[in-house]
CHARMM internal coordinates of N, CA and C (Angstrom, degrees):
IC EDIT
DIST 1 N 1 CA 1.4458
DIST 1 CA 1 C 1.5171
ANGL 1 N 1 CA 1 C 108.80
DIST 1 C 2 N 1.3239
ANGL 1 CA 1 C 2 N 116.88
DIHE 1 N 1 CA 1 C 2 N 136.89
DIST 2 N 2 CA 1.4562
ANGL 1 C 2 N 2 CA 121.06
DIHE 1 CA 1 C 2 N 2 CA 179.07
DIST 2 CA 2 C 1.5262
ANGL 2 N 2 CA 2 C 109.23
DIHE 1 C 2 N 2 CA 2 C -143.01
DIST 2 C 3 N 1.3446
ANGL 2 CA 2 C 3 N 115.36
DIHE 2 N 2 CA 2 C 3 N 135.79
DIST 3 N 3 CA 1.4601
ANGL 2 C 3 N 3 CA 120.19
DIHE 2 CA 2 C 3 N 3 CA -179.99
DIST 3 CA 3 C 1.5245
ANGL 3 N 3 CA 3 C 108.97
DIHE 2 C 3 N 3 CA 3 C -154.36
DIST 3 C 4 N 1.3162
ANGL 3 CA 3 C 4 N 116.42
DIHE 3 N 3 CA 3 C 4 N 125.41
DIST 4 N 4 CA 1.4615
ANGL 3 C 4 N 4 CA 122.27
DIHE 3 CA 3 C 4 N 4 CA 176.59
DIST 4 CA 4 C 1.5275
ANGL 4 N 4 CA 4 C 112.85
DIHE 3 C 4 N 4 CA 4 C 52.30
DIST 4 C 5 N 1.3123
ANGL 4 CA 4 C 5 N 117.07
DIHE 4 N 4 CA 4 C 5 N 52.18
DIST 5 N 5 CA 1.4693
ANGL 4 C 5 N 5 CA 123.56
DIHE 4 CA 4 C 5 N 5 CA 177.65
DIST 5 CA 5 C 1.5219
ANGL 5 N 5 CA 5 C 114.34
DIHE 4 C 5 N 5 CA 5 C 66.97
DIST 5 C 6 N 1.3342
ANGL 5 CA 5 C 6 N 116.98
DIHE 5 N 5 CA 5 C 6 N 14.78
DIST 6 N 6 CA 1.4621
ANGL 5 C 6 N 6 CA 121.01
DIHE 5 CA 5 C 6 N 6 CA 177.23
DIST 6 CA 6 C 1.5218
ANGL 6 N 6 CA 6 C 108.17
DIHE 5 C 6 N 6 CA 6 C -124.01
DIST 6 C 7 N 1.3220
ANGL 6 CA 6 C 7 N 116.43
DIHE 6 N 6 CA 6 C 7 N 125.17
DIST 7 N 7 CA 1.4679
ANGL 6 C 7 N 7 CA 121.51
DIHE 6 CA 6 C 7 N 7 CA 177.27
DIST 7 CA 7 C 1.5151
ANGL 7 N 7 CA 7 C 109.27
DIHE 6 C 7 N 7 CA 7 C -103.79
DIST 7 C 8 N 1.2999
ANGL 7 CA 7 C 8 N 116.29
DIHE 7 N 7 CA 7 C 8 N 148.39
DIST 8 N 8 CA 1.4604
ANGL 7 C 8 N 8 CA 121.74
DIHE 7 CA 7 C 8 N 8 CA 175.74
DIST 8 CA 8 C 1.5144
ANGL 8 N 8 CA 8 C 109.28
DIHE 7 C 8 N 8 CA 8 C -124.13
DIST 8 C 9 N 1.3135
ANGL 8 CA 8 C 9 N 116.33
DIHE 8 N 8 CA 8 C 9 N 131.87
DIST 9 N 9 CA 1.4625
ANGL 8 C 9 N 9 CA 121.80
DIHE 8 CA 8 C 9 N 9 CA 177.36
DIST 9 CA 9 C 1.5264
ANGL 9 N 9 CA 9 C 107.04
DIHE 8 C 9 N 9 CA 9 C -106.92
DIST 9 C 10 N 1.3272
ANGL 9 CA 9 C 10 N 116.01
DIHE 9 N 9 CA 9 C 10 N 127.00
DIST 10 N 10 CA 1.4610
ANGL 9 C 10 N 10 CA 120.96
DIHE 9 CA 9 C 10 N 10 CA -175.39
DIST 10 CA 10 C 1.5234
ANGL 10 N 10 CA 10 C 110.77
DIHE 9 C 10 N 10 CA 10 C -132.98
DIST 10 C 11 N 1.3124
ANGL 10 CA 10 C 11 N 115.91
DIHE 10 N 10 CA 10 C 11 N 142.68
DIST 11 N 11 CA 1.4580
ANGL 10 C 11 N 11 CA 123.47
DIHE 10 CA 10 C 11 N 11 CA 170.08
DIST 11 CA 11 C 1.5216
ANGL 11 N 11 CA 11 C 114.80
DIHE 10 C 11 N 11 CA 11 C 58.55
DIST 11 C 12 N 1.3018
ANGL 11 CA 11 C 12 N 116.91
DIHE 11 N 11 CA 11 C 12 N 54.00
DIST 12 N 12 CA 1.4579
ANGL 11 C 12 N 12 CA 121.26
DIHE 11 CA 11 C 12 N 12 CA 173.42
DIST 12 CA 12 C 1.5262
ANGL 12 N 12 CA 12 C 107.16
DIHE 11 C 12 N 12 CA 12 C -86.50
DIST 12 C 13 N 1.3194
ANGL 12 CA 12 C 13 N 116.82
DIHE 12 N 12 CA 12 C 13 N 125.61
DIST 13 N 13 CA 1.4607
ANGL 12 C 13 N 13 CA 120.19
DIHE 12 CA 12 C 13 N 13 CA -179.23
DIST 13 CA 13 C 1.5220
ANGL 13 N 13 CA 13 C 109.86
DIHE 12 C 13 N 13 CA 13 C -153.21
DIST 13 C 14 N 1.3133
ANGL 13 CA 13 C 14 N 115.33
DIHE 13 N 13 CA 13 C 14 N 153.19
DIST 14 N 14 CA 1.4617
ANGL 13 C 14 N 14 CA 120.78
DIHE 13 CA 13 C 14 N 14 CA 173.26
DIST 14 CA 14 C 1.5228
ANGL 14 N 14 CA 14 C 108.30
DIHE 13 C 14 N 14 CA 14 C -131.46
DIST 14 C 15 N 1.2945
ANGL 14 CA 14 C 15 N 115.31
DIHE 14 N 14 CA 14 C 15 N 151.73
DIST 15 N 15 CA 1.4519
ANGL 14 C 15 N 15 CA 119.92
DIHE 14 CA 14 C 15 N 15 CA 175.13
DIST 15 CA 15 C 1.5236
ANGL 15 N 15 CA 15 C 109.38
DIHE 14 C 15 N 15 CA 15 C -65.96
DIST 15 C 16 N 1.3056
ANGL 15 CA 15 C 16 N 116.00
DIHE 15 N 15 CA 15 C 16 N 149.52
DIST 16 N 16 CA 1.4594
ANGL 15 C 16 N 16 CA 121.75
DIHE 15 CA 15 C 16 N 16 CA -176.87
DIST 16 CA 16 C 1.5271
ANGL 16 N 16 CA 16 C 112.20
DIHE 15 C 16 N 16 CA 16 C -50.16
DIST 16 C 17 N 1.3223
ANGL 16 CA 16 C 17 N 117.55
DIHE 16 N 16 CA 16 C 17 N -44.43
DIST 17 N 17 CA 1.4724
ANGL 16 C 17 N 17 CA 120.04
DIHE 16 CA 16 C 17 N 17 CA -175.30
DIST 17 CA 17 C 1.5292
ANGL 17 N 17 CA 17 C 113.67
DIHE 16 C 17 N 17 CA 17 C -68.85
DIST 17 C 18 N 1.3515
ANGL 17 CA 17 C 18 N 117.78
DIHE 17 N 17 CA 17 C 18 N -14.39
DIST 18 N 18 CA 1.4602
ANGL 17 C 18 N 18 CA 121.22
DIHE 17 CA 17 C 18 N 18 CA 179.12
DIST 18 CA 18 C 1.5284
ANGL 18 N 18 CA 18 C 113.08
DIHE 17 C 18 N 18 CA 18 C -102.66
DIST 18 C 19 N 1.3168
ANGL 18 CA 18 C 19 N 117.22
DIHE 18 N 18 CA 18 C 19 N -0.19
DIST 19 N 19 CA 1.4587
ANGL 18 C 19 N 19 CA 120.17
DIHE 18 CA 18 C 19 N 19 CA -179.96
DIST 19 CA 19 C 1.5194
ANGL 19 N 19 CA 19 C 110.72
DIHE 18 C 19 N 19 CA 19 C -71.50
DIST 19 C 20 N 1.3268
ANGL 19 CA 19 C 20 N 114.81
DIHE 19 N 19 CA 19 C 20 N 149.04
DIST 20 N 20 CA 1.4732
ANGL 19 C 20 N 20 CA 122.68
DIHE 19 CA 19 C 20 N 20 CA -179.14
DIST 20 CA 20 C 1.5327
ANGL 20 N 20 CA 20 C 112.13
DIHE 19 C 20 N 20 CA 20 C 68.41
DIST 20 C 21 N 1.3514
ANGL 20 CA 20 C 21 N 116.07
DIHE 20 N 20 CA 20 C 21 N 23.53
DIST 21 N 21 CA 1.4614
ANGL 20 C 21 N 21 CA 121.53
DIHE 20 CA 20 C 21 N 21 CA 175.72
DIST 21 CA 21 C 1.5284
ANGL 21 N 21 CA 21 C 111.28
DIHE 20 C 21 N 21 CA 21 C -117.40
DIST 21 C 22 N 1.3269
ANGL 21 CA 21 C 22 N 117.55
DIHE 21 N 21 CA 21 C 22 N 6.65
DIST 22 N 22 CA 1.4558
ANGL 21 C 22 N 22 CA 121.11
DIHE 21 CA 21 C 22 N 22 CA 177.55
DIST 22 CA 22 C 1.5183
ANGL 22 N 22 CA 22 C 115.26
DIHE 21 C 22 N 22 CA 22 C 86.44
DIST 22 C 23 N 1.3196
ANGL 22 CA 22 C 23 N 117.63
DIHE 22 N 22 CA 22 C 23 N 6.31
DIST 23 N 23 CA 1.4660
ANGL 22 C 23 N 23 CA 121.04
DIHE 22 CA 22 C 23 N 23 CA -177.93
DIST 23 CA 23 C 1.5227
ANGL 23 N 23 CA 23 C 110.88
DIHE 22 C 23 N 23 CA 23 C -65.09
DIST 23 C 24 N 1.3242
ANGL 23 CA 23 C 24 N 117.67
DIHE 23 N 23 CA 23 C 24 N -51.78
DIST 24 N 24 CA 1.4678
ANGL 23 C 24 N 24 CA 120.75
DIHE 23 CA 23 C 24 N 24 CA -179.19
DIST 24 CA 24 C 1.5194
ANGL 24 N 24 CA 24 C 111.00
DIHE 23 C 24 N 24 CA 24 C -64.19
DIST 24 C 25 N 1.3283
ANGL 24 CA 24 C 25 N 116.82
DIHE 24 N 24 CA 24 C 25 N -37.72
DIST 25 N 25 CA 1.4638
ANGL 24 C 25 N 25 CA 120.21
DIHE 24 CA 24 C 25 N 25 CA 178.00
DIST 25 CA 25 C 1.5205
ANGL 25 N 25 CA 25 C 110.33
DIHE 24 C 25 N 25 CA 25 C -62.34
DIST 25 C 26 N 1.3173
ANGL 25 CA 25 C 26 N 117.02
DIHE 25 N 25 CA 25 C 26 N -44.21
DIST 26 N 26 CA 1.4697
ANGL 25 C 26 N 26 CA 120.72
DIHE 25 CA 25 C 26 N 26 CA 178.05
DIST 26 CA 26 C 1.5249
ANGL 26 N 26 CA 26 C 111.47
DIHE 25 C 26 N 26 CA 26 C -63.09
DIST 26 C 27 N 1.3300
ANGL 26 CA 26 C 27 N 116.56
DIHE 26 N 26 CA 26 C 27 N -42.97
DIST 27 N 27 CA 1.4695
ANGL 26 C 27 N 27 CA 120.16
DIHE 26 CA 26 C 27 N 27 CA 178.14
DIST 27 CA 27 C 1.5314
ANGL 27 N 27 CA 27 C 111.04
DIHE 26 C 27 N 27 CA 27 C -60.94
DIST 27 C 28 N 1.3206
ANGL 27 CA 27 C 28 N 116.03
DIHE 27 N 27 CA 27 C 28 N -43.58
DIST 28 N 28 CA 1.4605
ANGL 27 C 28 N 28 CA 120.02
DIHE 27 CA 27 C 28 N 28 CA -179.40
DIST 28 CA 28 C 1.5289
ANGL 28 N 28 CA 28 C 111.49
DIHE 27 C 28 N 28 CA 28 C -66.84
DIST 28 C 29 N 1.3308
ANGL 28 CA 28 C 29 N 117.94
DIHE 28 N 28 CA 28 C 29 N -42.42
DIST 29 N 29 CA 1.4676
ANGL 28 C 29 N 29 CA 120.12
DIHE 28 CA 28 C 29 N 29 CA 177.54
DIST 29 CA 29 C 1.5222
ANGL 29 N 29 CA 29 C 110.53
DIHE 28 C 29 N 29 CA 29 C -60.61
DIST 29 C 30 N 1.3127
ANGL 29 CA 29 C 30 N 116.88
DIHE 29 N 29 CA 29 C 30 N -40.36
DIST 30 N 30 CA 1.4701
ANGL 29 C 30 N 30 CA 120.90
DIHE 29 CA 29 C 30 N 30 CA 178.65
DIST 30 CA 30 C 1.5251
ANGL 30 N 30 CA 30 C 110.90
DIHE 29 C 30 N 30 CA 30 C -65.16
DIST 30 C 31 N 1.3257
ANGL 30 CA 30 C 31 N 116.93
DIHE 30 N 30 CA 30 C 31 N -43.80
DIST 31 N 31 CA 1.4666
ANGL 30 C 31 N 31 CA 120.92
DIHE 30 CA 30 C 31 N 31 CA 179.66
DIST 31 CA 31 C 1.5265
ANGL 31 N 31 CA 31 C 110.57
DIHE 30 C 31 N 31 CA 31 C -63.78
DIST 31 C 32 N 1.3288
ANGL 31 CA 31 C 32 N 117.21
DIHE 31 N 31 CA 31 C 32 N -42.04
DIST 32 N 32 CA 1.4684
ANGL 31 C 32 N 32 CA 121.39
DIHE 31 CA 31 C 32 N 32 CA 179.13
DIST 32 CA 32 C 1.5214
ANGL 32 N 32 CA 32 C 110.15
DIHE 31 C 32 N 32 CA 32 C -64.59
DIST 32 C 33 N 1.3291
ANGL 32 CA 32 C 33 N 117.24
DIHE 32 N 32 CA 32 C 33 N -45.35
DIST 33 N 33 CA 1.4700
ANGL 32 C 33 N 33 CA 121.30
DIHE 32 CA 32 C 33 N 33 CA 179.52
DIST 33 CA 33 C 1.5216
ANGL 33 N 33 CA 33 C 111.28
DIHE 32 C 33 N 33 CA 33 C -61.93
DIST 33 C 34 N 1.3165
ANGL 33 CA 33 C 34 N 116.34
DIHE 33 N 33 CA 33 C 34 N -43.95
DIST 34 N 34 CA 1.4630
ANGL 33 C 34 N 34 CA 120.48
DIHE 33 CA 33 C 34 N 34 CA -179.45
DIST 34 CA 34 C 1.5288
ANGL 34 N 34 CA 34 C 110.78
DIHE 33 C 34 N 34 CA 34 C -65.41
DIST 34 C 35 N 1.3051
ANGL 34 CA 34 C 35 N 116.31
DIHE 34 N 34 CA 34 C 35 N -39.64
DIST 35 N 35 CA 1.4596
ANGL 34 C 35 N 35 CA 120.72
DIHE 34 CA 34 C 35 N 35 CA 177.98
DIST 35 CA 35 C 1.5232
ANGL 35 N 35 CA 35 C 111.02
DIHE 34 C 35 N 35 CA 35 C -62.04
DIST 35 C 36 N 1.3113
ANGL 35 CA 35 C 36 N 116.57
DIHE 35 N 35 CA 35 C 36 N -45.50
DIST 36 N 36 CA 1.4659
ANGL 35 C 36 N 36 CA 120.70
DIHE 35 CA 35 C 36 N 36 CA 178.88
DIST 36 CA 36 C 1.5258
ANGL 36 N 36 CA 36 C 110.68
DIHE 35 C 36 N 36 CA 36 C -64.21
DIST 36 C 37 N 1.3295
ANGL 36 CA 36 C 37 N 116.66
DIHE 36 N 36 CA 36 C 37 N -40.15
DIST 37 N 37 CA 1.4666
ANGL 36 C 37 N 37 CA 121.07
DIHE 36 CA 36 C 37 N 37 CA 179.10
DIST 37 CA 37 C 1.5274
ANGL 37 N 37 CA 37 C 110.75
DIHE 36 C 37 N 37 CA 37 C -60.93
DIST 37 C 38 N 1.3247
ANGL 37 CA 37 C 38 N 116.45
DIHE 37 N 37 CA 37 C 38 N -35.11
DIST 38 N 38 CA 1.4542
ANGL 37 C 38 N 38 CA 121.41
DIHE 37 CA 37 C 38 N 38 CA 179.99
DIST 38 CA 38 C 1.5312
ANGL 38 N 38 CA 38 C 112.14
DIHE 37 C 38 N 38 CA 38 C -79.66
DIST 38 C 39 N 1.3362
ANGL 38 CA 38 C 39 N 117.12
DIHE 38 N 38 CA 38 C 39 N -4.79
DIST 39 N 39 CA 1.4552
ANGL 38 C 39 N 39 CA 120.77
DIHE 38 CA 38 C 39 N 39 CA 176.90
DIST 39 CA 39 C 1.5090
ANGL 39 N 39 CA 39 C 116.00
DIHE 38 C 39 N 39 CA 39 C 92.97
DIST 39 C 40 N 1.3100
ANGL 39 CA 39 C 40 N 117.29
DIHE 39 N 39 CA 39 C 40 N 9.98
DIST 40 N 40 CA 1.4610
ANGL 39 C 40 N 40 CA 119.78
DIHE 39 CA 39 C 40 N 40 CA 178.66
DIST 40 CA 40 C 1.5254
ANGL 40 N 40 CA 40 C 109.95
DIHE 39 C 40 N 40 CA 40 C -68.68
DIST 40 C 41 N 1.3225
ANGL 40 CA 40 C 41 N 115.54
DIHE 40 N 40 CA 40 C 41 N 136.79
DIST 41 N 41 CA 1.4613
ANGL 40 C 41 N 41 CA 121.18
DIHE 40 CA 40 C 41 N 41 CA 179.93
DIST 41 CA 41 C 1.5169
ANGL 41 N 41 CA 41 C 112.34
DIHE 40 C 41 N 41 CA 41 C -96.37
DIST 41 C 42 N 1.3196
ANGL 41 CA 41 C 42 N 116.35
DIHE 41 N 41 CA 41 C 42 N -21.34
DIST 42 N 42 CA 1.4563
ANGL 41 C 42 N 42 CA 121.56
DIHE 41 CA 41 C 42 N 42 CA -176.77
DIST 42 CA 42 C 1.5221
ANGL 42 N 42 CA 42 C 109.02
DIHE 41 C 42 N 42 CA 42 C -135.04
DIST 42 C 43 N 1.3171
ANGL 42 CA 42 C 43 N 116.61
DIHE 42 N 42 CA 42 C 43 N 137.00
DIST 43 N 43 CA 1.4618
ANGL 42 C 43 N 43 CA 121.95
DIHE 42 CA 42 C 43 N 43 CA 175.77
DIST 43 CA 43 C 1.5169
ANGL 43 N 43 CA 43 C 107.16
DIHE 42 C 43 N 43 CA 43 C -121.94
DIST 43 C 44 N 1.3167
ANGL 43 CA 43 C 44 N 116.60
DIHE 43 N 43 CA 43 C 44 N 125.59
DIST 44 N 44 CA 1.4660
ANGL 43 C 44 N 44 CA 119.67
DIHE 43 CA 43 C 44 N 44 CA -179.29
DIST 44 CA 44 C 1.5241
ANGL 44 N 44 CA 44 C 110.02
DIHE 43 C 44 N 44 CA 44 C -117.46
DIST 44 C 45 N 1.3220
ANGL 44 CA 44 C 45 N 114.41
DIHE 44 N 44 CA 44 C 45 N 153.92
DIST 45 N 45 CA 1.4533
ANGL 44 C 45 N 45 CA 121.38
DIHE 44 CA 44 C 45 N 45 CA 172.69
DIST 45 CA 45 C 1.5103
ANGL 45 N 45 CA 45 C 108.10
DIHE 44 C 45 N 45 CA 45 C -155.15
DIST 45 C 46 N 1.3103
ANGL 45 CA 45 C 46 N 115.42
DIHE 45 N 45 CA 45 C 46 N 163.40
DIST 46 N 46 CA 1.4585
ANGL 45 C 46 N 46 CA 121.39
DIHE 45 CA 45 C 46 N 46 CA 177.60
DIST 46 CA 46 C 1.5230
ANGL 46 N 46 CA 46 C 108.13
DIHE 45 C 46 N 46 CA 46 C -125.46
DIST 46 C 47 N 1.2858
ANGL 46 CA 46 C 47 N 116.33
DIHE 46 N 46 CA 46 C 47 N 145.23
DIST 47 N 47 CA 1.4537
ANGL 46 C 47 N 47 CA 120.82
DIHE 46 CA 46 C 47 N 47 CA 175.62
DIST 47 CA 47 C 1.5200
ANGL 47 N 47 CA 47 C 109.23
DIHE 46 C 47 N 47 CA 47 C -145.00
DIST 47 C 48 N 1.2979
ANGL 47 CA 47 C 48 N 115.77
DIHE 47 N 47 CA 47 C 48 N 155.53
DIST 48 N 48 CA 1.4522
ANGL 47 C 48 N 48 CA 120.55
DIHE 47 CA 47 C 48 N 48 CA 176.56
DIST 48 CA 48 C 1.5202
ANGL 48 N 48 CA 48 C 108.83
DIHE 47 C 48 N 48 CA 48 C -94.54
DIST 48 C 49 N 1.3079
ANGL 48 CA 48 C 49 N 115.90
DIHE 48 N 48 CA 48 C 49 N 133.35
DIST 49 N 49 CA 1.4605
ANGL 48 C 49 N 49 CA 120.66
DIHE 48 CA 48 C 49 N 49 CA -179.63
DIST 49 CA 49 C 1.5317
ANGL 49 N 49 CA 49 C 110.94
DIHE 48 C 49 N 49 CA 49 C -55.90
DIST 49 C 50 N 1.3223
ANGL 49 CA 49 C 50 N 116.59
DIHE 49 N 49 CA 49 C 50 N -36.62
DIST 50 N 50 CA 1.4649
ANGL 49 C 50 N 50 CA 121.10
DIHE 49 CA 49 C 50 N 50 CA -177.05
DIST 50 CA 50 C 1.5268
ANGL 50 N 50 CA 50 C 112.51
DIHE 49 C 50 N 50 CA 50 C -64.79
DIST 50 C 51 N 1.3332
ANGL 50 CA 50 C 51 N 117.72
DIHE 50 N 50 CA 50 C 51 N -20.69
DIST 51 N 51 CA 1.4673
ANGL 50 C 51 N 51 CA 120.90
DIHE 50 CA 50 C 51 N 51 CA 179.58
DIST 51 CA 51 C 1.5253
ANGL 51 N 51 CA 51 C 112.25
DIHE 50 C 51 N 51 CA 51 C -77.65
DIST 51 C 52 N 1.3330
ANGL 51 CA 51 C 52 N 117.34
DIHE 51 N 51 CA 51 C 52 N -12.34
DIST 52 N 52 CA 1.4522
ANGL 51 C 52 N 52 CA 121.06
DIHE 51 CA 51 C 52 N 52 CA 176.50
DIST 52 CA 52 C 1.5169
ANGL 52 N 52 CA 52 C 115.12
DIHE 51 C 52 N 52 CA 52 C 72.21
DIST 52 C 53 N 1.3220
ANGL 52 CA 52 C 53 N 117.82
DIHE 52 N 52 CA 52 C 53 N 23.35
DIST 53 N 53 CA 1.4634
ANGL 52 C 53 N 53 CA 120.86
DIHE 52 CA 52 C 53 N 53 CA -176.06
DIST 53 CA 53 C 1.5256
ANGL 53 N 53 CA 53 C 114.30
DIHE 52 C 53 N 53 CA 53 C -104.13
DIST 53 C 54 N 1.3126
ANGL 53 CA 53 C 54 N 117.91
DIHE 53 N 53 CA 53 C 54 N 0.21
DIST 54 N 54 CA 1.4652
ANGL 53 C 54 N 54 CA 120.19
DIHE 53 CA 53 C 54 N 54 CA -178.84
DIST 54 CA 54 C 1.5248
ANGL 54 N 54 CA 54 C 110.44
DIHE 53 C 54 N 54 CA 54 C -57.45
DIST 54 C 55 N 1.3174
ANGL 54 CA 54 C 55 N 117.92
DIHE 54 N 54 CA 54 C 55 N -46.55
DIST 55 N 55 CA 1.4690
ANGL 54 C 55 N 55 CA 120.20
DIHE 54 CA 54 C 55 N 55 CA -179.21
DIST 55 CA 55 C 1.5331
ANGL 55 N 55 CA 55 C 111.42
DIHE 54 C 55 N 55 CA 55 C -65.68
DIST 55 C 56 N 1.3236
ANGL 55 CA 55 C 56 N 117.70
DIHE 55 N 55 CA 55 C 56 N -34.37
DIST 56 N 56 CA 1.4701
ANGL 55 C 56 N 56 CA 121.47
DIHE 55 CA 55 C 56 N 56 CA 176.25
DIST 56 CA 56 C 1.5212
ANGL 56 N 56 CA 56 C 110.27
DIHE 55 C 56 N 56 CA 56 C -59.86
DIST 56 C 57 N 1.3342
ANGL 56 CA 56 C 57 N 116.93
DIHE 56 N 56 CA 56 C 57 N -49.16
DIST 57 N 57 CA 1.4639
ANGL 56 C 57 N 57 CA 120.56
DIHE 56 CA 56 C 57 N 57 CA -179.39
DIST 57 CA 57 C 1.5278
ANGL 57 N 57 CA 57 C 111.48
DIHE 56 C 57 N 57 CA 57 C -67.81
DIST 57 C 58 N 1.3088
ANGL 57 CA 57 C 58 N 117.62
DIHE 57 N 57 CA 57 C 58 N -35.54
DIST 58 N 58 CA 1.4738
ANGL 57 C 58 N 58 CA 120.35
DIHE 57 CA 57 C 58 N 58 CA 176.89
DIST 58 CA 58 C 1.5299
ANGL 58 N 58 CA 58 C 110.77
DIHE 57 C 58 N 58 CA 58 C -62.86
DIST 58 C 59 N 1.3294
ANGL 58 CA 58 C 59 N 117.34
DIHE 58 N 58 CA 58 C 59 N -39.49
DIST 59 N 59 CA 1.4700
ANGL 58 C 59 N 59 CA 120.34
DIHE 58 CA 58 C 59 N 59 CA 177.59
DIST 59 CA 59 C 1.5274
ANGL 59 N 59 CA 59 C 111.65
DIHE 58 C 59 N 59 CA 59 C -62.94
DIST 59 C 60 N 1.3192
ANGL 59 CA 59 C 60 N 116.69
DIHE 59 N 59 CA 59 C 60 N -25.02
DIST 60 N 60 CA 1.4639
ANGL 59 C 60 N 60 CA 121.34
DIHE 59 CA 59 C 60 N 60 CA 178.07
DIST 60 CA 60 C 1.5267
ANGL 60 N 60 CA 60 C 112.52
DIHE 59 C 60 N 60 CA 60 C -87.12
DIST 60 C 61 N 1.3345
ANGL 60 CA 60 C 61 N 116.35
DIHE 60 N 60 CA 60 C 61 N 1.78
DIST 61 N 61 CA 1.4612
ANGL 60 C 61 N 61 CA 120.49
DIHE 60 CA 60 C 61 N 61 CA 175.70
DIST 61 CA 61 C 1.5128
ANGL 61 N 61 CA 61 C 115.60
DIHE 60 C 61 N 61 CA 61 C 101.07
DIST 61 C 62 N 1.3169
ANGL 61 CA 61 C 62 N 118.02
DIHE 61 N 61 CA 61 C 62 N 3.71
DIST 62 N 62 CA 1.4619
ANGL 61 C 62 N 62 CA 120.48
DIHE 61 CA 61 C 62 N 62 CA 178.62
DIST 62 CA 62 C 1.5187
ANGL 62 N 62 CA 62 C 109.67
DIHE 61 C 62 N 62 CA 62 C -81.46
DIST 62 C 63 N 1.3200
ANGL 62 CA 62 C 63 N 115.77
DIHE 62 N 62 CA 62 C 63 N 147.17
DIST 63 N 63 CA 1.4531
ANGL 62 C 63 N 63 CA 123.37
DIHE 62 CA 62 C 63 N 63 CA -179.57
DIST 63 CA 63 C 1.5156
ANGL 63 N 63 CA 63 C 108.62
DIHE 62 C 63 N 63 CA 63 C -124.16
DIST 63 C 64 N 1.3104
ANGL 63 CA 63 C 64 N 116.39
DIHE 63 N 63 CA 63 C 64 N 137.12
DIST 64 N 64 CA 1.4599
ANGL 63 C 64 N 64 CA 119.95
DIHE 63 CA 63 C 64 N 64 CA 176.95
DIST 64 CA 64 C 1.5176
ANGL 64 N 64 CA 64 C 110.57
DIHE 63 C 64 N 64 CA 64 C -71.52
DIST 64 C 65 N 1.3339
ANGL 64 CA 64 C 65 N 115.88
DIHE 64 N 64 CA 64 C 65 N 136.52
DIST 65 N 65 CA 1.4595
ANGL 64 C 65 N 65 CA 119.06
DIHE 64 CA 64 C 65 N 65 CA 178.15
DIST 65 CA 65 C 1.5245
ANGL 65 N 65 CA 65 C 111.80
DIHE 64 C 65 N 65 CA 65 C -114.79
DIST 65 C 66 N 1.3149
ANGL 65 CA 65 C 66 N 116.88
DIHE 65 N 65 CA 65 C 66 N -23.66
DIST 66 N 66 CA 1.4569
ANGL 65 C 66 N 66 CA 119.71
DIHE 65 CA 65 C 66 N 66 CA 173.18
DIST 66 CA 66 C 1.5182
ANGL 66 N 66 CA 66 C 109.54
DIHE 65 C 66 N 66 CA 66 C -163.48
DIST 66 C 67 N 1.3032
ANGL 66 CA 66 C 67 N 114.81
DIHE 66 N 66 CA 66 C 67 N 162.86
DIST 67 N 67 CA 1.4526
ANGL 66 C 67 N 67 CA 122.09
DIHE 66 CA 66 C 67 N 67 CA 178.78
DIST 67 CA 67 C 1.5195
ANGL 67 N 67 CA 67 C 107.38
DIHE 66 C 67 N 67 CA 67 C -130.90
DIST 67 C 68 N 1.2920
ANGL 67 CA 67 C 68 N 116.53
DIHE 67 N 67 CA 67 C 68 N 144.56
DIST 68 N 68 CA 1.4606
ANGL 67 C 68 N 68 CA 118.65
DIHE 67 CA 67 C 68 N 68 CA 178.36
DIST 68 CA 68 C 1.5206
ANGL 68 N 68 CA 68 C 109.88
DIHE 67 C 68 N 68 CA 68 C -135.13
DIST 68 C 69 N 1.2720
ANGL 68 CA 68 C 69 N 113.64
DIHE 68 N 68 CA 68 C 69 N 157.29
DIST 69 N 69 CA 1.4584
ANGL 68 C 69 N 69 CA 120.46
DIHE 68 CA 68 C 69 N 69 CA 179.01
DIST 69 CA 69 C 1.5156
ANGL 69 N 69 CA 69 C 108.65
DIHE 68 C 69 N 69 CA 69 C -105.18
DIST 69 C 70 N 1.2992
ANGL 69 CA 69 C 70 N 116.47
DIHE 69 N 69 CA 69 C 70 N 133.13
DIST 70 N 70 CA 1.4635
ANGL 69 C 70 N 70 CA 121.17
DIHE 69 CA 69 C 70 N 70 CA 177.80
DIST 70 CA 70 C 1.5241
ANGL 70 N 70 CA 70 C 107.40
DIHE 69 C 70 N 70 CA 70 C -110.61
DIST 70 C 71 N 1.2844
ANGL 70 CA 70 C 71 N 116.18
DIHE 70 N 70 CA 70 C 71 N 124.83
DIST 71 N 71 CA 1.4562
ANGL 70 C 71 N 71 CA 121.70
DIHE 70 CA 70 C 71 N 71 CA -177.21
DIST 71 CA 71 C 1.5192
ANGL 71 N 71 CA 71 C 109.73
DIHE 70 C 71 N 71 CA 71 C -108.91
DIST 71 C 72 N 1.3105
ANGL 71 CA 71 C 72 N 116.57
DIHE 71 N 71 CA 71 C 72 N 139.30
DIST 72 N 72 CA 1.4618
ANGL 71 C 72 N 72 CA 120.66
DIHE 71 CA 71 C 72 N 72 CA 174.92
DIST 72 CA 72 C 1.5267
ANGL 72 N 72 CA 72 C 108.80
DIHE 71 C 72 N 72 CA 72 C -131.65
DIST 72 C 73 N 1.2935
ANGL 72 CA 72 C 73 N 114.64
DIHE 72 N 72 CA 72 C 73 N 158.71
DIST 73 N 73 CA 1.4736
ANGL 72 C 73 N 73 CA 120.81
DIHE 72 CA 72 C 73 N 73 CA 174.38
DIST 73 CA 73 C 1.5065
ANGL 73 N 73 CA 73 C 107.41
DIHE 72 C 73 N 73 CA 73 C -133.73
DIST 73 C 74 N 1.2874
ANGL 73 CA 73 C 74 N 115.92
DIHE 73 N 73 CA 73 C 74 N 130.57
DIST 74 N 74 CA 1.4708
ANGL 73 C 74 N 74 CA 119.46
DIHE 73 CA 73 C 74 N 74 CA 179.79
DIST 74 CA 74 C 1.4972
ANGL 74 N 74 CA 74 C 110.48
DIHE 73 C 74 N 74 CA 74 C -107.78
END
COOR INIT
IC SEED 1 N 1 CA 1 C
IC BUILD
């Protein structure tokens, strides 16, 4: 998704058997390259800390800008 020079990356996932084979990294590099080619200046994404992907996105050059708490009641 891209709007007004800002791209958003949503729902990146790989099947368990393909994890740790570089699939998600390749997908992310392609998305970043395509976004830059389209002229986007900012790329945003969201992740849950519990998914353990913060360090993955940081290695790809993403920086955290804020954190929020989501509360639920069952």
